[in-house]
C-alpha positions as CSV (number, residue, x, y, z in Angstrom):
1,X,136.0,224.2,86.1
2,X,139.5,225.1,85.0
3,X,141.8,222.2,84.2
4,X,144.4,223.8,86.4
5,X,144.5,223.4,90.2
6,X,145.1,226.3,92.6
7,X,148.8,227.2,92.5
8,X,149.4,225.6,89.1
9,X,150.4,227.4,85.9
10,X,151.4,226.6,82.4
11,X,154.8,228.1,81.9
12,X,156.5,228.1,78.4
13,X,160.2,227.2,78.0
14,X,162.1,226.6,74.8
15,X,158.8,227.0,72.9
16,X,157.0,224.2,74.8
17,X,154.5,224.4,77.7
18,X,155.1,222.8,81.1
19,X,152.5,222.4,83.8
20,X,154.4,223.6,86.9
21,X,153.8,224.4,90.6
22,X,156.2,226.2,92.8
23,X,156.4,225.9,96.6
24,X,158.6,228.5,98.3
25,X,161.1,227.6,101.0
26,X,164.4,229.0,102.3
27,X,166.0,231.1,99.6
28,X,169.5,230.1,100.9
29,X,168.9,226.5,100.1
30,X,169.0,225.0,96.6
31,X,165.8,224.8,94.7
32,X,164.6,221.2,94.3
33,X,163.2,220.5,90.8
34,X,161.0,217.4,90.1
35,X,160.9,215.6,86.7
36,X,158.1,213.0,86.2
37,X,158.3,209.7,84.4
38,X,156.3,208.0,81.6
39,X,152.7,209.2,81.2
40,X,152.6,211.4,84.4
41,X,152.2,215.1,85.1
42,X,154.4,216.6,87.8
43,X,151.2,216.6,89.9
44,X,152.3,213.1,91.1
45,X,154.7,215.0,93.3
46,X,152.2,217.2,95.1
47,X,148.7,215.9,94.6
48,X,145.2,217.2,93.8
49,X,142.5,219.3,95.5
50,X,141.3,217.7,98.7
51,X,144.1,215.2,99.0
52,X,146.2,214.6,102.1
53,X,149.2,216.6,101.1
54,X,151.4,214.6,103.5
55,X,151.0,211.7,101.1
56,X,153.0,213.6,98.5
57,X,156.6,214.5,98.1
58,X,156.3,218.3,97.9
59,X,155.0,218.5,101.4
60,X,158.1,216.8,102.9
61,X,160.7,218.6,100.7
62,X,159.3,221.9,101.8
63,X,159.3,220.8,105.4
64,X,163.0,220.4,105.1
65,X,163.2,224.0,104.1
66,X,163.8,223.6,100.3
67,X,161.9,225.4,97.7
68,X,160.2,222.9,95.4
69,X,159.4,223.2,91.7
70,X,157.3,220.4,90.1
71,X,157.6,220.4,86.3
72,X,155.9,218.4,83.6
73,X,156.5,217.7,79.9
74,X,153.6,218.0,77.5
75,X,151.4,214.9,77.4
76,X,147.9,214.4,76.0
77,X,146.0,215.9,78.9
78,X,143.4,218.7,79.2
79,X,145.9,221.1,80.9
80,X,147.6,221.4,77.5
81,X,146.3,223.1,74.4
82,X,147.4,220.4,72.0
83,X,149.7,217.5,71.5
84,X,153.5,218.0,70.9
85,X,154.5,214.7,69.3
86,X,157.9,216.0,68.1
87,X,159.1,216.6,71.7
88,X,162.5,215.2,72.5
89,X,164.8,214.8,75.5
90,X,166.8,217.8,74.4
91,X,163.6,219.8,74.1
92,X,162.6,218.7,77.6
93,X,166.0,219.7,79.1
94,X,166.0,223.1,77.5
95,X,162.4,223.7,78.4
96,X,162.9,223.1,82.1
97,X,166.3,224.9,82.2
98,X,164.6,228.1,80.9
99,X,161.8,227.8,83.4
100,X,164.1,227.1,86.3
101,X,166.2,230.2,85.4
102,X,163.0,232.3,85.4
103,X,161.7,230.9,88.7
104,X,165.1,231.5,90.5
105,X,165.1,235.1,89.2
106,X,161.5,235.8,90.1
107,X,161.8,234.5,93.7
108,X,165.3,235.6,94.5
109,X,166.7,232.1,95.0
110,X,170.3,231.1,95.1
111,X,171.6,229.9,91.7
112,X,171.9,226.3,92.7
113,X,169.5,223.4,92.3
114,X,169.0,219.8,93.2
115,X,166.9,217.6,90.8
116,X,164.6,214.6,91.6
117,X,164.2,212.5,88.4
118,X,161.7,209.7,88.6
119,X,161.7,206.6,86.3
120,X,162.2,207.5,82.6
121,X,163.1,211.1,83.6
122,X,166.5,209.6,84.3
123,X,167.1,209.9,80.5
124,X,167.0,213.7,80.8
125,X,169.6,214.0,83.5
126,X,172.5,214.5,81.2
127,X,170.8,216.7,78.7
128,X,169.4,218.9,81.5
129,X,172.8,219.3,83.1
130,X,174.1,220.5,79.7
131,X,171.2,223.0,79.4
132,X,171.3,224.3,82.9
133,X,175.1,224.9,82.9
134,X,174.6,227.4,80.1
135,X,172.5,229.5,82.4
136,X,175.2,229.8,85.1
137,X,173.0,227.8,87.6
138,X,174.8,225.1,89.5
139,X,173.2,221.7,89.5
140,X,174.6,220.3,92.8
141,X,173.3,216.8,92.2
142,X,170.4,214.8,90.9
143,X,168.5,212.3,93.0
144,X,167.3,209.5,90.7
145,X,164.2,207.9,92.1
146,X,164.0,204.5,90.4
147,X,165.5,206.3,87.5
148,X,166.5,204.9,84.1
149,X,169.5,206.4,82.3
150,X,169.5,207.1,78.6
151,X,170.2,203.6,77.3
152,X,168.1,201.8,74.7
153,X,165.2,200.5,76.9
154,X,164.6,196.7,76.6
155,X,161.9,196.0,73.9
156,X,159.7,194.2,76.4
157,X,159.2,197.5,78.2
158,X,158.0,199.2,75.1
159,X,156.2,196.5,73.1
160,X,152.8,197.3,74.6
161,X,152.9,201.0,73.7
162,X,150.5,202.0,70.9
163,X,150.6,205.0,68.6
164,X,147.6,207.3,68.7
165,X,145.7,209.6,66.2
166,X,147.5,212.5,67.8
167,X,150.9,210.9,66.9
168,X,151.7,210.3,70.5
169,X,152.2,206.9,72.3
170,X,149.7,205.4,74.7
171,X,150.4,203.1,77.6
172,X,146.8,202.9,78.7
173,X,146.2,199.2,77.8
174,X,149.8,198.3,78.6
175,X,150.7,199.9,81.9
176,X,147.7,201.7,83.6
177,X,146.6,198.5,85.3
178,X,150.1,197.9,86.6
179,X,150.5,201.5,87.7
180,X,147.3,201.1,89.7
181,X,148.5,197.8,91.2
182,X,151.7,199.6,92.4
183,X,149.6,202.5,93.9
184,X,147.4,200.0,95.7
185,X,150.6,198.5,97.1
186,X,151.8,201.9,98.2
187,X,148.3,202.4,99.8
188,X,148.9,199.2,101.8
189,X,152.4,200.2,102.8
190,X,151.1,203.5,104.1
191,X,147.9,202.1,105.6
192,X,146.0,204.9,103.9
193,X,144.4,205.5,100.5
194,X,146.5,208.0,98.6
195,X,143.9,208.4,95.8
196,X,141.3,206.4,94.0
197,X,141.7,205.1,90.4
198,X,139.4,207.7,88.9
199,X,141.5,210.5,90.4
200,X,144.7,208.9,89.3
201,X,143.7,208.5,85.7
202,X,141.9,211.8,85.4
203,X,144.4,214.1,87.2
204,X,147.8,212.6,86.4
205,X,148.0,210.5,83.3
206,X,148.2,210.9,79.5
207,X,149.8,209.8,76.2
208,X,153.4,210.8,75.6
209,X,155.8,211.8,72.8
210,X,157.6,208.8,71.3
211,X,161.1,210.3,71.7
212,X,161.0,209.9,75.5
213,X,160.1,206.2,75.4
214,X,163.7,205.0,75.4
215,X,163.9,203.7,71.8
216,X,165.2,205.1,68.5
217,X,161.9,206.5,67.1
218,X,161.1,210.2,66.7
219,X,158.1,212.0,65.2
220,X,159.7,214.3,62.6
221,X,158.1,216.3,59.6
222,X,154.7,214.7,60.1
223,X,155.8,211.0,60.3
224,X,157.4,208.5,62.7
225,X,161.0,207.5,61.9
226,X,163.7,205.4,63.3
227,X,166.9,207.4,63.8
228,X,169.6,205.7,66.0
229,X,172.1,208.5,65.4
230,X,169.7,211.1,66.5
231,X,168.7,209.0,69.5
232,X,172.3,208.6,70.5
233,X,172.8,212.4,70.4
234,X,169.5,213.1,72.2
235,X,170.3,210.7,75.0
236,X,174.1,211.2,75.2
237,X,174.5,208.2,77.4
238,X,178.2,207.9,76.8
239,X,179.0,211.6,77.2
240,X,180.2,210.8,80.7
241,X,181.7,214.2,81.6
242,X,178.4,215.9,80.9
243,X,176.5,214.2,83.8
244,X,176.0,215.9,87.1
245,X,176.6,213.9,90.3
246,X,173.8,211.4,90.6
247,X,172.6,209.7,93.8
248,X,169.9,207.0,93.5
249,X,167.1,205.8,95.7
250,X,165.3,202.5,94.9
251,X,162.4,200.6,96.4
252,X,162.5,197.1,97.7
253,X,159.3,195.7,96.1
254,X,159.0,192.3,94.5
255,X,156.5,193.9,92.1
256,X,159.3,195.7,90.4
257,X,162.7,194.2,91.2
258,X,164.5,195.8,88.3
259,X,165.6,199.1,89.8
260,X,166.6,197.7,93.2
261,X,168.9,195.3,91.3
262,X,170.4,197.5,88.7
263,X,170.4,201.1,89.8
264,X,173.2,201.2,92.3
265,X,175.8,199.9,89.9
266,X,174.4,201.3,86.6
267,X,174.6,204.8,88.0
268,X,177.7,203.9,89.9
269,X,179.3,203.1,86.6
270,X,178.3,206.4,85.2
271,X,179.6,208.3,88.2
272,X,183.0,206.6,88.1
273,X,183.2,207.4,84.4
274,X,182.2,211.0,85.1
275,X,184.9,211.4,87.6
276,X,187.5,209.7,85.4
277,X,186.7,211.4,82.1
278,X,185.4,214.7,83.5
279,X,188.0,215.3,86.3
280,X,190.9,213.0,86.4
281,X,191.7,213.1,82.7
282,X,191.5,216.9,82.8
283,X,194.1,217.0,85.6
284,X,196.4,214.6,83.8
285,X,196.2,216.7,80.7
286,X,197.6,219.5,82.7
287,X,200.6,217.4,83.9
288,X,199.3,215.8,87.1
289,X,201.0,212.5,87.9
290,X,199.8,210.0,90.5
291,X,202.1,208.7,93.1
292,X,201.4,205.1,94.4
293,X,199.9,206.4,97.7
294,X,197.7,208.8,95.9
295,X,196.5,206.1,93.5
296,X,195.7,203.9,96.4
297,X,193.7,206.7,98.0
298,X,191.8,207.2,94.7
299,X,191.0,203.6,94.3
300,X,189.7,203.3,97.8
301,X,187.5,206.4,97.2
302,X,186.2,204.9,93.9
303,X,185.4,201.5,95.4
304,X,183.1,203.1,98.0
305,X,181.4,205.5,95.6
306,X,178.3,203.4,94.4
307,X,177.3,202.7,98.0
308,X,177.8,206.3,99.1
309,X,175.6,207.5,96.3
310,X,172.7,205.0,96.7
311,X,170.1,203.8,99.1
312,X,167.0,201.5,99.1
313,X,163.8,202.1,101.1
314,X,160.5,200.2,101.3
315,X,158.2,200.8,98.4
316,X,157.8,200.0,94.7
317,X,158.3,202.1,91.5
318,X,156.1,204.8,93.1
319,X,158.6,204.9,96.0
320,X,158.0,208.6,96.6
321,X,154.2,208.2,96.9
322,X,152.5,207.9,100.3
323,X,153.7,209.4,103.6
324,X,156.4,206.8,104.3
325,X,157.9,207.0,100.9
326,X,157.7,210.7,100.5
327,X,159.3,211.3,103.9
328,X,162.0,208.8,103.0
329,X,162.8,210.6,99.8
330,X,163.0,213.9,101.6
331,X,165.3,212.5,104.3
332,X,167.5,210.9,101.7
333,X,167.8,214.1,99.8
334,X,169.0,215.9,102.9
335,X,171.5,213.0,103.5
336,X,172.8,213.1,100.0
337,X,173.0,216.9,100.0
338,X,175.6,216.5,102.8
339,X,177.2,213.4,101.3
340,X,177.9,215.2,98.0
341,X,179.8,217.9,99.9
342,X,181.9,215.1,101.6
343,X,182.5,213.3,98.3
344,X,183.7,216.5,96.6
345,X,185.9,217.3,99.6
346,X,187.4,213.8,99.6
347,X,188.1,213.9,95.9
348,X,189.7,217.4,96.1
349,X,191.9,216.2,99.0
350,X,193.2,213.4,96.8
351,X,193.7,215.4,93.6
352,X,194.7,218.9,94.8
353,X,198.4,218.3,95.5
354,X,199.2,216.1,92.6
355,X,202.5,217.1,91.0
């Protein structure tokens, strides 16, 4: 039997293969692009043959009328021809940008997208925005689902990772049991089994390139090396003006309290910095001067921004998995699609008539 499921294909971008699946919706709506986290194929967003598709995200996004594109980065899995240990965040960004451009052209979609980035895929949000802007496609906003930005990940989140003979990194002994505990928790929340463990490990998981693990290491010229300067450039955490608008959705589970605690204000910090460095400084450089009333309006707007761009829903780190969570993500995406328009309008109203 082919390693590919019906509707899947391996699509090359920037010289790297990506397992993708496209679901067609309304061509007048933005295309929704999914990025998976550590160890997972994009299948985690749409499932496997014989599954209940309503337990997966793609089903609910398309019910809202959006086209949906699940993408994957190359992991050690039978769908790929070989390992790609040198793969970086910048490679990931440029790979998906090329594929998105092709899919939009092939299906006659509008040149606008919304991204859903899960977990460690939060690191690729800024690099991808840089890459997709070069194509002339508008990234309206990204929805970060329990997403981690491009900071140095705490060492305790990486200490159990092990390097493999294929020069990748394995989380099998470190995280697979915990992944499964979270999925069983999602099963309980949804009162229905989403998948069994054999299906989970066989269809979705694999070892990963070291450069996306949130540290300073790369695999370059046949060896592992620590290169903080390259990591800083690859992640670009402090390149505030290069971020898209990012809304965040977190779970509420005691199993993984990290994201519910930190996401709203971590990403809120980045969005405030994006607006200041990417928009306000630009206006000031052209001679704009704030009056006291305008500054008061801006401060009121800024103070409300983290709450306007975040929400929490029942679930754990696999918050989008299972009918309740997948539907919540889809509903939140629609809400944020409208809220981003309001945020842009509010900010324009404050800035447009500055002298």
